[in-house]
PDB file of N, CA, C and O in Angstrom:
ATOM      1  N   MET A   1     -68.607  68.714 -46.819  1.00  0.00           N
ATOM      2  CA  MET A   1     -69.582  68.993 -45.703  1.00  0.00           C
ATOM      3  C   MET A   1     -69.464  67.145 -44.602  1.00  0.00           C
ATOM      4  O   MET A   1     -69.225  66.131 -45.259  1.00  0.00           O
ATOM      5  N   HIS A   2     -69.562  67.082 -43.821  1.00  0.00           N
ATOM      6  CA  HIS A   2     -69.908  65.884 -42.979  1.00  0.00           C
ATOM      7  C   HIS A   2     -71.254  65.767 -42.491  1.00  0.00           C
ATOM      8  O   HIS A   2     -72.004  66.460 -41.803  1.00  0.00           O
ATOM      9  N   LYS A   3     -71.318  64.485 -43.170  1.00  0.00           N
ATOM     10  CA  LYS A   3     -72.496  63.925 -42.884  1.00  0.00           C
ATOM     11  C   LYS A   3     -72.444  63.065 -40.691  1.00  0.00           C
ATOM     12  O   LYS A   3     -71.628  62.450 -40.005  1.00  0.00           O
ATOM     13  N   ARG A   4     -73.892  63.625 -40.517  1.00  0.00           N
ATOM     14  CA  ARG A   4     -74.533  62.702 -38.993  1.00  0.00           C
ATOM     15  C   ARG A   4     -75.289  61.896 -39.390  1.00  0.00           C
ATOM     16  O   ARG A   4     -76.272  62.039 -40.118  1.00  0.00           O
ATOM     17  N   HIS A   5     -74.623  60.499 -38.668  1.00  0.00           N
ATOM     18  CA  HIS A   5     -75.614  59.686 -38.591  1.00  0.00           C
ATOM     19  C   HIS A   5     -76.433  59.012 -37.596  1.00  0.00           C
ATOM     20  O   HIS A   5     -77.120  58.003 -37.753  1.00  0.00           O
ATOM     21  N   GLY A   6     -76.235  59.827 -36.376  1.00  0.00           N
ATOM     22  CA  GLY A   6     -77.533  59.574 -35.119  1.00  0.00           C
ATOM     23  C   GLY A   6     -77.546  61.403 -34.177  1.00  0.00           C
ATOM     24  O   GLY A   6     -76.820  62.352 -34.472  1.00  0.00           O
ATOM     25  N   LEU A   7     -78.435  61.370 -33.243  1.00  0.00           N
ATOM     26  CA  LEU A   7     -78.505  62.329 -33.033  1.00  0.00           C
ATOM     27  C   LEU A   7     -77.623  62.433 -31.699  1.00  0.00           C
ATOM     28  O   LEU A   7     -77.692  63.475 -31.047  1.00  0.00           O
ATOM     29  N   LEU A   8     -76.458  60.961 -31.102  1.00  0.00           N
ATOM     30  CA  LEU A   8     -75.410  60.631 -30.271  1.00  0.00           C
ATOM     31  C   LEU A   8     -74.322  60.843 -30.882  1.00  0.00           C
ATOM     32  O   LEU A   8     -74.173  60.943 -32.100  1.00  0.00           O
ATOM     33  N   PRO A   9     -73.468  60.923 -29.994  1.00  0.00           N
ATOM     34  CA  PRO A   9     -72.164  60.772 -30.442  1.00  0.00           C
ATOM     35  C   PRO A   9     -71.793  59.110 -30.681  1.00  0.00           C
ATOM     36  O   PRO A   9     -72.868  58.610 -30.349  1.00  0.00           O
ATOM     37  N   ARG A  10     -71.217  58.367 -30.927  1.00  0.00           N
ATOM     38  CA  ARG A  10     -70.356  57.298 -31.034  1.00  0.00           C
ATOM     39  C   ARG A  10     -70.225  56.705 -29.739  1.00  0.00           C
ATOM     40  O   ARG A  10     -70.664  55.599 -29.425  1.00  0.00           O
ATOM     41  N   TRP A  11     -69.468  57.662 -28.851  1.00  0.00           N
ATOM     42  CA  TRP A  11     -68.817  57.380 -27.757  1.00  0.00           C
ATOM     43  C   TRP A  11     -69.494  57.225 -26.282  1.00  0.00           C
ATOM     44  O   TRP A  11     -69.220  56.613 -25.249  1.00  0.00           O
ATOM     45  N   LEU A  12     -70.546  58.123 -26.738  1.00  0.00           N
ATOM     46  CA  LEU A  12     -71.529  58.509 -25.592  1.00  0.00           C
ATOM     47  C   LEU A  12     -72.561  57.530 -25.865  1.00  0.00           C
ATOM     48  O   LEU A  12     -73.537  57.474 -25.116  1.00  0.00           O
ATOM     49  N   LEU A  13     -72.438  56.682 -26.951  1.00  0.00           N
ATOM     50  CA  LEU A  13     -73.910  55.493 -26.843  1.00  0.00           C
ATOM     51  C   LEU A  13     -72.934  54.342 -26.230  1.00  0.00           C
ATOM     52  O   LEU A  13     -73.339  53.557 -25.373  1.00  0.00           O
ATOM     53  N   VAL A  14     -71.728  54.317 -26.705  1.00  0.00           N
ATOM     54  CA  VAL A  14     -70.592  52.902 -26.415  1.00  0.00           C
ATOM     55  C   VAL A  14     -70.957  53.279 -24.315  1.00  0.00           C
ATOM     56  O   VAL A  14     -71.706  52.570 -23.643  1.00  0.00           O
ATOM     57  N   ALA A  15     -70.253  54.411 -23.808  1.00  0.00           N
ATOM     58  CA  ALA A  15     -70.225  54.959 -22.600  1.00  0.00           C
ATOM     59  C   ALA A  15     -71.475  54.195 -21.581  1.00  0.00           C
ATOM     60  O   ALA A  15     -71.384  53.701 -20.457  1.00  0.00           O
ATOM     61  N   ALA A  16     -72.805  54.364 -22.639  1.00  0.00           N
ATOM     62  CA  ALA A  16     -74.403  54.575 -21.705  1.00  0.00           C
ATOM     63  C   ALA A  16     -74.482  53.250 -21.857  1.00  0.00           C
ATOM     64  O   ALA A  16     -75.097  52.626 -20.993  1.00  0.00           O
ATOM     65  N   PHE A  17     -73.768  52.392 -23.195  1.00  0.00           N
ATOM     66  CA  PHE A  17     -73.915  50.781 -22.892  1.00  0.00           C
ATOM     67  C   PHE A  17     -73.437  49.793 -21.940  1.00  0.00           C
ATOM     68  O   PHE A  17     -73.980  48.798 -21.460  1.00  0.00           O
ATOM     69  N   LEU A  18     -71.628  50.605 -21.694  1.00  0.00           N
ATOM     70  CA  LEU A  18     -70.892  50.249 -20.425  1.00  0.00           C
ATOM     71  C   LEU A  18     -71.418  50.315 -19.243  1.00  0.00           C
ATOM     72  O   LEU A  18     -71.326  49.581 -18.259  1.00  0.00           O
ATOM     73  N   GLY A  19     -72.152  51.568 -19.511  1.00  0.00           N
ATOM     74  CA  GLY A  19     -72.960  51.487 -17.796  1.00  0.00           C
ATOM     75  C   GLY A  19     -73.660  50.963 -17.324  1.00  0.00           C
ATOM     76  O   GLY A  19     -73.620  50.619 -16.142  1.00  0.00           O
ATOM     77  N   LEU A  20     -74.966  50.627 -18.519  1.00  0.00           N
ATOM     78  CA  LEU A  20     -75.907  49.922 -18.365  1.00  0.00           C
ATOM     79  C   LEU A  20     -75.760  48.312 -18.081  1.00  0.00           C
ATOM     80  O   LEU A  20     -76.483  47.501 -17.503  1.00  0.00           O
ATOM     81  N   CYS A  21     -74.378  48.208 -18.814  1.00  0.00           N
ATOM     82  CA  CYS A  21     -74.087  46.527 -18.218  1.00  0.00           C
ATOM     83  C   CYS A  21     -73.635  46.323 -16.747  1.00  0.00           C
ATOM     84  O   CYS A  21     -73.890  45.309 -16.098  1.00  0.00           O
ATOM     85  N   GLY A  22     -72.717  47.726 -16.146  1.00  0.00           N
ATOM     86  CA  GLY A  22     -72.030  47.394 -15.149  1.00  0.00           C
ATOM     87  C   GLY A  22     -73.203  47.806 -14.119  1.00  0.00           C
ATOM     88  O   GLY A  22     -73.202  47.240 -13.026  1.00  0.00           O
ATOM     89  N   TYR A  23     -73.950  48.517 -14.332  1.00  0.00           N
ATOM     90  CA  TYR A  23     -75.312  48.959 -13.212  1.00  0.00           C
ATOM     91  C   TYR A  23     -76.214  47.391 -13.560  1.00  0.00           C
ATOM     92  O   TYR A  23     -77.354  47.607 -13.150  1.00  0.00           O
ATOM     93  N   LEU A  24     -76.164  46.221 -14.027  1.00  0.00           N
ATOM     94  CA  LEU A  24     -77.303  44.909 -14.596  1.00  0.00           C
ATOM     95  C   LEU A  24     -76.279  44.149 -13.607  1.00  0.00           C
ATOM     96  O   LEU A  24     -76.754  43.550 -12.642  1.00  0.00           O
ATOM     97  N   PHE A  25     -74.810  44.159 -13.834  1.00  0.00           N
ATOM     98  CA  PHE A  25     -73.640  43.359 -12.888  1.00  0.00           C
ATOM     99  C   PHE A  25     -73.284  43.468 -11.645  1.00  0.00           C
ATOM    100  O   PHE A  25     -72.860  42.563 -10.928  1.00  0.00           O
ATOM    101  N   VAL A  26     -73.491  44.847 -11.302  1.00  0.00           N
ATOM    102  CA  VAL A  26     -73.699  44.901  -9.887  1.00  0.00           C
ATOM    103  C   VAL A  26     -75.335  44.485  -9.182  1.00  0.00           C
ATOM    104  O   VAL A  26     -75.424  43.823  -8.149  1.00  0.00           O
ATOM    105  N   SER A  27     -76.125  44.821  -9.677  1.00  0.00           N
ATOM    106  CA  SER A  27     -77.483  43.829  -9.094  1.00  0.00           C
ATOM    107  C   SER A  27     -77.274  43.180  -9.163  1.00  0.00           C
ATOM    108  O   SER A  27     -77.152  42.821  -7.991  1.00  0.00           O
ATOM    109  N   LEU A  28     -76.912  42.045 -10.014  1.00  0.00           N
ATOM    110  CA  LEU A  28     -76.994  40.625 -10.051  1.00  0.00           C
ATOM    111  C   LEU A  28     -76.307  40.507  -8.668  1.00  0.00           C
ATOM    112  O   LEU A  28     -76.992  40.340  -7.659  1.00  0.00           O
ATOM    113  N   ILE A  29     -75.139  40.581  -8.622  1.00  0.00           N
ATOM    114  CA  ILE A  29     -74.615  39.774  -7.668  1.00  0.00           C
ATOM    115  C   ILE A  29     -74.409  40.158  -6.395  1.00  0.00           C
ATOM    116  O   ILE A  29     -73.531  39.859  -5.586  1.00  0.00           O
ATOM    117  N   HIS A  30     -76.090  41.423  -6.289  1.00  0.00           N
ATOM    118  CA  HIS A  30     -76.880  42.193  -4.887  1.00  0.00           C
ATOM    119  C   HIS A  30     -78.078  40.804  -4.561  1.00  0.00           C
ATOM    120  O   HIS A  30     -78.282  40.082  -3.585  1.00  0.00           O
ATOM    121  N   TYR A  31     -78.516  40.885  -5.563  1.00  0.00           N
ATOM    122  CA  TYR A  31     -79.389  39.546  -6.020  1.00  0.00           C
ATOM    123  C   TYR A  31     -78.925  38.345  -5.361  1.00  0.00           C
ATOM    124  O   TYR A  31     -79.303  37.800  -4.324  1.00  0.00           O
ATOM    125  N   GLN A  32     -78.038  38.062  -6.181  1.00  0.00           N
ATOM    126  CA  GLN A  32     -77.578  36.319  -5.441  1.00  0.00           C
ATOM    127  C   GLN A  32     -76.819  36.543  -4.189  1.00  0.00           C
ATOM    128  O   GLN A  32     -76.449  35.526  -3.603  1.00  0.00           O
ATOM    129  N   VAL A  33     -76.433  38.038  -3.520  1.00  0.00           N
ATOM    130  CA  VAL A  33     -76.388  37.679  -2.230  1.00  0.00           C
ATOM    131  C   VAL A  33     -77.803  37.853  -1.408  1.00  0.00           C
ATOM    132  O   VAL A  33     -78.123  37.117  -0.474  1.00  0.00           O
ATOM    133  N   SER A  34     -78.181  38.370  -1.643  1.00  0.00           N
ATOM    134  CA  SER A  34     -79.780  38.554  -0.660  1.00  0.00           C
ATOM    135  C   SER A  34     -80.217  37.020  -1.003  1.00  0.00           C
ATOM    136  O   SER A  34     -80.371  36.107  -0.192  1.00  0.00           O
ATOM    137  N   ILE A  35     -80.354  36.985  -2.229  1.00  0.00           N
ATOM    138  CA  ILE A  35     -81.218  35.053  -2.291  1.00  0.00           C
ATOM    139  C   ILE A  35     -80.325  34.114  -1.537  1.00  0.00           C
ATOM    140  O   ILE A  35     -80.961  33.266  -0.911  1.00  0.00           O
ATOM    141  N   GLY A  36     -79.233  34.050  -1.446  1.00  0.00           N
ATOM    142  CA  GLY A  36     -77.919  33.674  -0.636  1.00  0.00           C
ATOM    143  C   GLY A  36     -79.043  33.436   1.702  1.00  0.00           C
ATOM    144  O   GLY A  36     -79.491  32.737   2.611  1.00  0.00           O
ATOM    145  N   SER A  37     -78.795  34.493   1.228  1.00  0.00           N
ATOM    146  CA  SER A  37     -79.791  34.720   2.929  1.00  0.00           C
ATOM    147  C   SER A  37     -80.585  34.890   2.928  1.00  0.00           C
ATOM    148  O   SER A  37     -81.017  35.228   4.030  1.00  0.00           O
ATOM    149  N   LYS A  38     -81.453  34.856   1.941  1.00  0.00           N
ATOM    150  CA  LYS A  38     -83.234  34.528   2.115  1.00  0.00           C
ATOM    151  C   LYS A  38     -82.813  32.505   2.163  1.00  0.00           C
ATOM    152  O   LYS A  38     -83.460  32.026   3.094  1.00  0.00           O
ATOM    153  N   GLN A  39     -82.146  31.633   1.585  1.00  0.00           N
ATOM    154  CA  GLN A  39     -82.177  30.481   1.904  1.00  0.00           C
ATOM    155  C   GLN A  39     -81.913  30.291   3.368  1.00  0.00           C
ATOM    156  O   GLN A  39     -82.669  29.927   4.269  1.00  0.00           O
ATOM    157  N   GLN A  40     -80.271  30.732   3.377  1.00  0.00           N
ATOM    158  CA  GLN A  40     -80.199  30.686   5.205  1.00  0.00           C
ATOM    159  C   GLN A  40     -81.485  30.757   6.140  1.00  0.00           C
ATOM    160  O   GLN A  40     -81.969  29.926   6.908  1.00  0.00           O
ATOM    161  N   GLU A  41     -81.928  32.271   5.741  1.00  0.00           N
ATOM    162  CA  GLU A  41     -82.492  32.484   6.622  1.00  0.00           C
ATOM    163  C   GLU A  41     -84.395  30.837   6.830  1.00  0.00           C
ATOM    164  O   GLU A  41     -85.039  30.423   7.794  1.00  0.00           O
ATOM    165  N   LEU A  42     -84.441  30.491   4.922  1.00  0.00           N
ATOM    166  CA  LEU A  42     -85.332  29.676   4.937  1.00  0.00           C
ATOM    167  C   LEU A  42     -84.894  28.637   6.161  1.00  0.00           C
ATOM    168  O   LEU A  42     -85.635  28.412   7.118  1.00  0.00           O
ATOM    169  N   LEU A  43     -83.517  28.009   5.982  1.00  0.00           N
ATOM    170  CA  LEU A  43     -83.409  26.902   6.510  1.00  0.00           C
ATOM    171  C   LEU A  43     -83.855  27.278   8.111  1.00  0.00           C
ATOM    172  O   LEU A  43     -84.820  26.682   8.590  1.00  0.00           O
ATOM    173  N   SER A  44     -83.293  28.049   8.729  1.00  0.00           N
ATOM    174  CA  SER A  44     -83.516  28.511  10.109  1.00  0.00           C
ATOM    175  C   SER A  44     -84.808  28.227  10.326  1.00  0.00           C
ATOM    176  O   SER A  44     -85.169  27.485  11.240  1.00  0.00           O
ATOM    177  N   VAL A  45     -85.768  28.910   9.335  1.00  0.00           N
ATOM    178  CA  VAL A  45     -87.217  29.262  10.220  1.00  0.00           C
ATOM    179  C   VAL A  45     -87.850  27.794   9.767  1.00  0.00           C
ATOM    180  O   VAL A  45     -88.969  27.526  10.205  1.00  0.00           O
ATOM    181  N   GLN A  46     -87.189  26.841   8.917  1.00  0.00           N
ATOM    182  CA  GLN A  46     -87.505  25.318   8.768  1.00  0.00           C
ATOM    183  C   GLN A  46     -87.210  24.882   9.986  1.00  0.00           C
ATOM    184  O   GLN A  46     -88.034  24.863  10.900  1.00  0.00           O
ATOM    185  N   SER A  47     -86.077  24.518  10.084  1.00  0.00           N
ATOM    186  CA  SER A  47     -85.820  23.827  11.276  1.00  0.00           C
ATOM    187  C   SER A  47     -86.867  24.094  12.886  1.00  0.00           C
ATOM    188  O   SER A  47     -87.283  23.192  13.612  1.00  0.00           O
ATOM    189  N   GLN A  48     -87.072  25.595  13.079  1.00  0.00           N
ATOM    190  CA  GLN A  48     -87.332  25.859  14.311  1.00  0.00           C
ATOM    191  C   GLN A  48     -88.851  25.498  13.994  1.00  0.00           C
ATOM    192  O   GLN A  48     -89.678  25.596  14.900  1.00  0.00           O
ATOM    193  N   LEU A  49     -89.305  24.998  12.469  1.00  0.00           N
ATOM    194  CA  LEU A  49     -90.887  24.231  12.384  1.00  0.00           C
ATOM    195  C   LEU A  49     -90.948  23.212  12.632  1.00  0.00           C
ATOM    196  O   LEU A  49     -91.973  22.743  13.126  1.00  0.00           O
ATOM    197  N   SER A  50     -90.052  22.610  12.424  1.00  0.00           N
ATOM    198  CA  SER A  50     -89.783  21.100  12.332  1.00  0.00           C
ATOM    199  C   SER A  50     -89.345  20.679  14.158  1.00  0.00           C
ATOM    200  O   SER A  50     -89.866  19.699  14.690  1.00  0.00           O
ATOM    201  N   ASN A  51     -88.529  21.417  14.781  1.00  0.00           N
ATOM    202  CA  ASN A  51     -89.243  21.211  16.339  1.00  0.00           C
ATOM    203  C   ASN A  51     -90.116  21.825  16.544  1.00  0.00           C
ATOM    204  O   ASN A  51     -90.741  21.000  17.210  1.00  0.00           O
ATOM    205  N   GLN A  52     -91.010  23.055  16.507  1.00  0.00           N
ATOM    206  CA  GLN A  52     -91.943  23.166  17.054  1.00  0.00           C
ATOM    207  C   GLN A  52     -93.109  21.765  16.776  1.00  0.00           C
ATOM    208  O   GLN A  52     -93.943  21.348  17.580  1.00  0.00           O
ATOM    209  N   LEU A  53     -92.835  21.262  15.412  1.00  0.00           N
ATOM    210  CA  LEU A  53     -94.110  19.899  15.249  1.00  0.00           C
ATOM    211  C   LEU A  53     -93.662  19.224  16.186  1.00  0.00           C
ATOM    212  O   LEU A  53     -94.479  19.289  17.104  1.00  0.00           O
ATOM    213  N   THR A  54     -92.625  18.477  16.518  1.00  0.00           N
ATOM    214  CA  THR A  54     -92.356  17.663  17.315  1.00  0.00           C
ATOM    215  C   THR A  54     -92.197  17.849  18.459  1.00  0.00           C
ATOM    216  O   THR A  54     -91.628  16.906  19.009  1.00  0.00           O
ATOM    217  N   GLU A  55     -92.530  18.923  19.297  1.00  0.00           N
ATOM    218  CA  GLU A  55     -92.970  19.552  20.128  1.00  0.00           C
ATOM    219  C   GLU A  55     -94.265  19.218  20.019  1.00  0.00           C
ATOM    220  O   GLU A  55     -94.808  18.260  20.569  1.00  0.00           O
ATOM    221  N   ASN A  56     -94.932  20.288  19.061  1.00  0.00           N
ATOM    222  CA  ASN A  56     -96.512  19.923  19.553  1.00  0.00           C
ATOM    223  C   ASN A  56     -96.987  18.086  19.175  1.00  0.00           C
ATOM    224  O   ASN A  56     -98.102  17.633  19.432  1.00  0.00           O
ATOM    225  N   ALA A  57     -96.352  17.635  18.818  1.00  0.00           N
ATOM    226  CA  ALA A  57     -96.959  16.003  19.015  1.00  0.00           C
ATOM    227  C   ALA A  57     -96.542  15.236  20.104  1.00  0.00           C
ATOM    228  O   ALA A  57     -97.041  14.144  20.375  1.00  0.00           O
ATOM    229  N   GLU A  58     -95.564  15.815  20.796  1.00  0.00           N
ATOM    230  CA  GLU A  58     -95.393  15.223  21.829  1.00  0.00           C
ATOM    231  C   GLU A  58     -96.091  15.944  23.220  1.00  0.00           C
ATOM    232  O   GLU A  58     -95.952  15.374  24.302  1.00  0.00           O
ATOM    233  N   LEU A  59     -96.776  17.106  23.133  1.00  0.00           N
ATOM    234  CA  LEU A  59     -97.976  17.649  24.030  1.00  0.00           C
ATOM    235  C   LEU A  59     -98.888  17.118  23.699  1.00  0.00           C
ATOM    236  O   LEU A  59     -99.566  16.598  24.586  1.00  0.00           O
ATOM    237  N   SER A  60     -99.430  16.972  21.989  1.00  0.00           N
ATOM    238  CA  SER A  60    -100.525  16.099  22.056  1.00  0.00           C
ATOM    239  C   SER A  60    -100.737  14.914  22.223  1.00  0.00           C
ATOM    240  O   SER A  60    -101.867  14.477  22.441  1.00  0.00           O
ATOM    241  N   ASN A  61     -99.292  13.917  22.122  1.00  0.00           N
ATOM    242  CA  ASN A  61     -99.703  12.515  22.594  1.00  0.00           C
ATOM    243  C   ASN A  61    -100.227  12.413  24.577  1.00  0.00           C
ATOM    244  O   ASN A  61    -100.952  11.613  25.168  1.00  0.00           O
ATOM    245  N   THR A  62     -99.182  14.023  25.224  1.00  0.00           N
ATOM    246  CA  THR A  62     -99.526  13.951  26.454  1.00  0.00           C
ATOM    247  C   THR A  62    -100.527  14.336  27.017  1.00  0.00           C
ATOM    248  O   THR A  62    -100.634  14.278  28.242  1.00  0.00           O
ATOM    249  N   LEU A  63    -101.723  14.939  26.008  1.00  0.00           N
ATOM    250  CA  LEU A  63    -102.915  15.325  26.541  1.00  0.00           C
ATOM    251  C   LEU A  63    -104.006  13.923  26.120  1.00  0.00           C
ATOM    252  O   LEU A  63    -105.169  13.772  26.494  1.00  0.00           O
ATOM    253  N   ASP A  64    -103.207  13.035  25.256  1.00  0.00           N
ATOM    254  CA  ASP A  64    -104.149  12.012  25.172  1.00  0.00           C
ATOM    255  C   ASP A  64    -103.942  11.133  26.099  1.00  0.00           C
ATOM    256  O   ASP A  64    -104.938  10.412  26.146  1.00  0.00           O
ATOM    257  N   GLN A  65    -103.005  10.749  27.023  1.00  0.00           N
ATOM    258  CA  GLN A  65    -102.824  10.236  27.775  1.00  0.00           C
ATOM    259  C   GLN A  65    -103.629  10.365  29.198  1.00  0.00           C
ATOM    260  O   GLN A  65    -104.026   9.497  29.975  1.00  0.00           O
ATOM    261  N   GLY A  66    -103.681  11.272  29.217  1.00  0.00           N
ATOM    262  CA  GLY A  66    -104.435  11.915  30.314  1.00  0.00           C
ATOM    263  C   GLY A  66    -103.662  12.922  31.127  1.00  0.00           C
ATOM    264  O   GLY A  66    -102.476  13.196  30.942  1.00  0.00           O
ATOM    265  N   GLU A  67    -104.675  13.597  32.312  1.00  0.00           N
ATOM    266  CA  GLU A  67    -103.703  14.349  32.924  1.00  0.00           C
ATOM    267  C   GLU A  67    -102.685  13.827  34.001  1.00  0.00           C
ATOM    268  O   GLU A  67    -101.737  14.559  34.283  1.00  0.00           O
ATOM    269  N   ASP A  68    -102.847  12.352  34.752  1.00  0.00           N
ATOM    270  CA  ASP A  68    -101.514  11.730  35.699  1.00  0.00           C
ATOM    271  C   ASP A  68    -100.592  12.048  34.478  1.00  0.00           C
ATOM    272  O   ASP A  68    -100.294  13.235  34.612  1.00  0.00           O
ATOM    273  N   ALA A  69    -100.206  11.726  33.745  1.00  0.00           N
ATOM    274  CA  ALA A  69     -99.326  11.377  32.796  1.00  0.00           C
ATOM    275  C   ALA A  69     -98.685  13.059  32.360  1.00  0.00           C
ATOM    276  O   ALA A  69     -97.631  13.418  31.834  1.00  0.00           O
ATOM    277  N   ILE A  70     -99.595  13.626  32.745  1.00  0.00           N
ATOM    278  CA  ILE A  70     -99.128  15.789  32.444  1.00  0.00           C
ATOM    279  C   ILE A  70     -98.311  15.785  33.856  1.00  0.00           C
ATOM    280  O   ILE A  70     -97.090  15.906  33.960  1.00  0.00           O
ATOM    281  N   ILE A  71     -99.203  15.628  34.872  1.00  0.00           N
ATOM    282  CA  ILE A  71     -98.580  15.908  35.759  1.00  0.00           C
ATOM    283  C   ILE A  71     -96.842  14.816  35.955  1.00  0.00           C
ATOM    284  O   ILE A  71     -95.796  15.387  36.267  1.00  0.00           O
ATOM    285  N   GLU A  72     -96.900  13.336  35.709  1.00  0.00           N
ATOM    286  CA  GLU A  72     -95.268  12.982  35.821  1.00  0.00           C
ATOM    287  C   GLU A  72     -94.725  13.076  34.602  1.00  0.00           C
ATOM    288  O   GLU A  72     -93.661  12.458  34.560  1.00  0.00           O
ATOM    289  N   ARG A  73     -95.022  13.609  33.559  1.00  0.00           N
ATOM    290  CA  ARG A  73     -94.405  14.456  33.319  1.00  0.00           C
ATOM    291  C   ARG A  73     -93.432  15.702  33.467  1.00  0.00           C
ATOM    292  O   ARG A  73     -92.226  15.705  33.219  1.00  0.00           O
ATOM    293  N   TYR A  74     -94.168  16.710  33.902  1.00  0.00           N
ATOM    294  CA  TYR A  74     -93.657  18.050  34.837  1.00  0.00           C
ATOM    295  C   TYR A  74     -92.736  17.485  36.109  1.00  0.00           C
ATOM    296  O   TYR A  74     -91.600  17.926  36.283  1.00  0.00           O
ATOM    297  N   ALA A  75     -93.223  16.641  36.840  1.00  0.00           N
ATOM    298  CA  ALA A  75     -92.339  16.313  37.718  1.00  0.00           C
ATOM    299  C   ALA A  75     -91.065  15.657  37.178  1.00  0.00           C
ATOM    300  O   ALA A  75     -89.935  16.117  37.337  1.00  0.00           O
ATOM    301  N   ARG A  76     -91.284  14.849  36.707  1.00  0.00           N
ATOM    302  CA  ARG A  76     -89.540  14.109  35.680  1.00  0.00           C
ATOM    303  C   ARG A  76     -89.267  15.359  35.775  1.00  0.00           C
ATOM    304  O   ARG A  76     -88.609  15.538  36.800  1.00  0.00           O
ATOM    305  N   GLU A  77     -89.532  16.756  34.948  1.00  0.00           N
ATOM    306  CA  GLU A  77     -88.812  17.107  34.330  1.00  0.00           C
ATOM    307  C   GLU A  77     -87.728  17.792  35.262  1.00  0.00           C
ATOM    308  O   GLU A  77     -86.534  17.996  35.044  1.00  0.00           O
ATOM    309  N   GLN A  78     -88.764  18.178  36.722  1.00  0.00           N
ATOM    310  CA  GLN A  78     -88.069  19.077  37.963  1.00  0.00           C
ATOM    311  C   GLN A  78     -87.042  18.333  38.728  1.00  0.00           C
ATOM    312  O   GLN A  78     -86.552  18.835  39.739  1.00  0.00           O
ATOM    313  N   GLY A  79     -86.622  16.939  38.217  1.00  0.00           N
ATOM    314  CA  GLY A  79     -85.809  15.791  39.415  1.00  0.00           C
ATOM    315  C   GLY A  79     -86.597  14.941  39.787  1.00  0.00           C
ATOM    316  O   GLY A  79     -85.953  14.119  40.439  1.00  0.00           O
ATOM    317  N   TYR A  80     -87.289  14.760  39.756  1.00  0.00           N
ATOM    318  CA  TYR A  80     -88.309  13.559  40.471  1.00  0.00           C
ATOM    319  C   TYR A  80     -88.552  12.309  40.315  1.00  0.00           C
ATOM    320  O   TYR A  80     -88.909  11.981  39.184  1.00  0.00           O
ATOM    321  N   ALA A  81     -88.472  11.508  41.098  1.00  0.00           N
ATOM    322  CA  ALA A  81     -88.698  10.253  40.757  1.00  0.00           C
ATOM    323  C   ALA A  81     -88.960   9.379  41.604  1.00  0.00           C
ATOM    324  O   ALA A  81     -88.485   9.304  42.737  1.00  0.00           O
ATOM    325  N   LYS A  82     -90.246   8.191  40.770  1.00  0.00           N
ATOM    326  CA  LYS A  82     -90.867   7.516  41.441  1.00  0.00           C
ATOM    327  C   LYS A  82     -90.486   6.545  42.741  1.00  0.00           C
ATOM    328  O   LYS A  82     -89.393   6.057  42.455  1.00  0.00           O
ATOM    329  N   PRO A  83     -90.921   6.039  44.077  1.00  0.00           N
ATOM    330  CA  PRO A  83     -89.817   5.536  45.265  1.00  0.00           C
ATOM    331  C   PRO A  83     -89.207   4.220  44.015  1.00  0.00           C
ATOM    332  O   PRO A  83     -89.676   3.648  43.032  1.00  0.00           O
ATOM    333  N   ASN A  84     -87.953   4.218  44.762  1.00  0.00           N
ATOM    334  CA  ASN A  84     -87.519   2.890  44.412  1.00  0.00           C
ATOM    335  C   ASN A  84     -86.945   2.978  43.021  1.00  0.00           C
ATOM    336  O   ASN A  84     -86.461   1.919  42.622  1.00  0.00           O
ATOM    337  N   GLU A  85     -86.882   4.131  42.089  1.00  0.00           N
ATOM    338  CA  GLU A  85     -86.591   4.237  40.600  1.00  0.00           C
ATOM    339  C   GLU A  85     -85.266   4.392  40.371  1.00  0.00           C
ATOM    340  O   GLU A  85     -84.819   4.815  41.437  1.00  0.00           O
ATOM    341  N   ARG A  86     -84.512   4.307  39.706  1.00  0.00           N
ATOM    342  CA  ARG A  86     -83.248   4.357  39.714  1.00  0.00           C
ATOM    343  C   ARG A  86     -83.417   5.631  38.110  1.00  0.00           C
ATOM    344  O   ARG A  86     -83.960   5.222  37.084  1.00  0.00           O
ATOM    345  N   VAL A  87     -82.877   7.045  38.206  1.00  0.00           N
ATOM    346  CA  VAL A  87     -82.611   7.843  37.407  1.00  0.00           C
ATOM    347  C   VAL A  87     -80.848   7.962  37.072  1.00  0.00           C
ATOM    348  O   VAL A  87     -79.874   8.101  37.812  1.00  0.00           O
ATOM    349  N   PHE A  88     -81.040   7.807  35.317  1.00  0.00           N
ATOM    350  CA  PHE A  88     -79.883   7.822  35.117  1.00  0.00           C
ATOM    351  C   PHE A  88     -79.419   9.291  34.617  1.00  0.00           C
ATOM    352  O   PHE A  88     -79.894   9.455  33.493  1.00  0.00           O
ATOM    353  N   VAL A  89     -78.843  10.158  34.932  1.00  0.00           N
ATOM    354  CA  VAL A  89     -78.181  11.591  33.950  1.00  0.00           C
ATOM    355  C   VAL A  89     -76.873  11.612  33.212  1.00  0.00           C
ATOM    356  O   VAL A  89     -75.677  11.447  33.454  1.00  0.00           O
ATOM    357  N   ASP A  90     -77.738  11.920  32.093  1.00  0.00           N
ATOM    358  CA  ASP A  90     -76.536  11.991  30.806  1.00  0.00           C
ATOM    359  C   ASP A  90     -75.952  14.110  30.928  1.00  0.00           C
ATOM    360  O   ASP A  90     -76.384  15.254  30.784  1.00  0.00           O
ATOM    361  N   ILE A  91     -74.327  13.049  31.407  1.00  0.00           N
ATOM    362  CA  ILE A  91     -73.629  14.660  32.044  1.00  0.00           C
ATOM    363  C   ILE A  91     -72.832  14.757  30.838  1.00  0.00           C
ATOM    364  O   ILE A  91     -71.904  15.531  31.072  1.00  0.00           O
ATOM    365  N   SER A  92     -72.772  14.249  29.473  1.00  0.00           N
ATOM    366  CA  SER A  92     -71.892  14.678  28.321  1.00  0.00           C
ATOM    367  C   SER A  92     -72.237  15.256  27.864  1.00  0.00           C
ATOM    368  O   SER A  92     -71.644  15.570  26.832  1.00  0.00           O
ATOM    369  N   GLY A  93     -73.798  16.085  28.280  1.00  0.00           N
ATOM    370  CA  GLY A  93     -73.748  17.321  27.260  1.00  0.00           C
ATOM    371  C   GLY A  93     -74.730  17.308  25.945  1.00  0.00           C
ATOM    372  O   GLY A  93     -75.513  18.219  25.676  1.00  0.00           O
ATOM    373  N   LYS A  94     -74.545  16.105  25.172  1.00  0.00           N
ATOM    374  CA  LYS A  94     -74.991  15.865  23.898  1.00  0.00           C
ATOM    375  C   LYS A  94     -76.614  15.581  24.313  1.00  0.00           C
ATOM    376  O   LYS A  94     -77.436  15.311  23.438  1.00  0.00           O
TER     377      LYS A  94
END
């Protein structure tokens, strides 16, 4: 008489184990790609935050200087200058 040692044949257990290992490996690769993508997104958001904080500091400084400074800044952004003032424009594109 043949003695049976388990409920499932040995090859089925090996196949299930290999399938589980394959699934875990594919999941690991997927999560690594996802982490890389999220890290790039985080760097982008941190850069945007830094730019926004700089702009906020400039605006706060302008407000502290008063209404005349705000008007002067707006006029300069529109290309206006004070009488007899030399304006240099950087055309290098940097």
